[in-house]
C-alpha positions in Angstrom: 9.4 -5.3 -22.5 13.1 -4.3 -22.2 15.8 -5.6 -21.0 17.7 -4.9 -18.3 21.4 -4.2 -18.6 24.7 -4.2 -16.5 24.2 -0.7 -17.0 20.7 -0.1 -16.0 21.3 -2.4 -12.5 24.0 0.0 -11.7 22.2 2.6 -12.5 19.6 1.2 -10.0 21.5 0.3 -7.8 23.3 3.4 -7.4 19.9 6.1 -7.2 18.4 3.7 -5.1 21.0 4.1 -2.6 21.4 8.0 -3.1 17.3 7.4 -2.6 17.9 5.6 0.9 21.0 8.0 2.1 19.6 11.5 0.6 15.6 10.9 1.8 16.5 9.3 4.7 18.5 12.6 5.9 15.7 14.6 5.4 13.7 12.3 7.2 15.1 11.5 10.3 15.2 15.3 10.5 11.3 14.9 10.0 11.0 12.5 12.4 14.2 13.0 15.2 12.4 16.8 16.7 9.1 14.9 17.2 10.7 12.1 18.8 12.8 14.4 20.9 9.7 15.9 22.4 7.9 12.7 22.8 10.3 10.1 24.3 14.0 12.2 24.3 15.6 8.5 25.0 14.4 7.5 21.8 16.1 10.2 19.9 19.5 8.1 20.1 18.2 4.8 18.9 16.1 6.2 16.3 19.7 8.0 14.6 21.2 4.3 14.8 18.3 2.9 13.5 19.3 4.9 10.4 22.6 4.4 10.3 22.2 0.7 9.9 20.9 1.5 6.8 22.0 4.6 5.7 25.9 3.4 5.8 25.2 0.4 3.8 23.2 2.3 1.3 26.6 5.0 0.9 29.0 2.1 0.3 26.9 0.8 -2.1 26.8 4.6 -3.8 30.9 4.7 -3.3 30.8 0.8 -4.8 28.6 2.0 -8.1 30.2 5.3 -8.5 33.2 3.1 -8.6 31.7 0.3 -11.3 29.8 3.9 -13.1 33.7 5.1 -13.5 35.2 2.2 -14.5 32.5 1.4 -17.2 33.8 4.8 -18.6 37.0 6.1 -20.5 36.5 9.1 -18.3 39.8 10.3 -20.3 37.8 10.4 -23.4 35.1 12.7 -21.6 35.2 16.4 -21.8 36.7 18.9 -19.3 33.4 19.2 -18.1 32.6 16.6 -17.5 35.9 15.5 -15.6 35.6 18.7 -13.3 32.0 17.7 -12.8 33.1 14.2 -11.7 35.2 15.3 -9.3 33.4 17.9 -7.6 31.2 14.8 -7.6 33.4 12.7 -6.0 34.2 15.7 -3.5 30.9 16.4 -2.2 30.5 12.7 -2.1 33.5 12.8 0.9 32.2 16.3 2.5 28.8 14.2 2.6 30.4 11.8 4.5 32.4 13.9 6.7 30.1 15.8 7.8 27.5 12.4 8.8 30.4 10.7 10.7 30.8 14.5 12.2 27.3 14.4 12.9 27.0 11.4 14.0 30.4 11.1 17.0 29.6 14.9 17.6 28.5 15.6 20.9 27.6 19.8 21.0 24.9 21.3 19.4 27.0 23.0 17.2 29.0 19.5 15.8 25.5 18.2 15.1 23.9 20.7 13.5 26.8 22.0 11.4 27.7 18.5 11.1 24.0 17.2 9.4 23.5 20.6 7.8 26.7 19.9 5.4 25.8 16.3 5.4 22.5 16.5 3.8 23.6 20.1 1.7 26.5 17.8 0.6 24.6 14.6 -0.5 22.0 16.6 -2.2 25.0 18.5 -4.1 26.7 14.9 -5.2 22.9 13.5 -5.8 22.2 16.7 -8.3 25.9 16.2 -10.1 25.2 12.5 -11.1 21.9 13.3 -13.0 24.1 16.2 -14.3 26.0 13.5 -15.6 23.7 10.9 -16.3 21.7 13.5 -18.7 25.1 14.7 -20.0 23.2 18.5 -19.6 
C-alpha cells in the first residue's frame, strides 16, 4: 500500500472541503424548495444548519489553498499557471461574497442572485483547481 504524504493529505483535505462546500450548495438547492413547500418555517433553520458545516469547509479550503501555494514556488511556474491560480482565487472570493449576500439578503433578488452566483463561482473555482492539479 502506498504511504500518504503531506501533499496527499493537503489535497485530500482540500477536495473534501470542496465537496462539502460545493456539493452542499447543490444539495441545499434541491432540499430547500421541498422544505419550503412542506414546512416553510424550516427553510431558514435548514440553511443555517448547512452554514454551520459549509463555512468551516470554506475556511479549510482557504487554509489548504494557502498551503498549496506555499508548497510550490509560484514564481517558478508558467504565466498560464499563475493566471489560472489568480482566476481561481478570484472566483473563490466572488463565491464567498455572493454566498454572504445570499445568506444575509432579504429580497428575492439577493437570495436568487447570491445563491446562483455563489454556486457558479464555486464550481468554476473547483474546475480550475482540478485544472491546476492535473497541469492540463
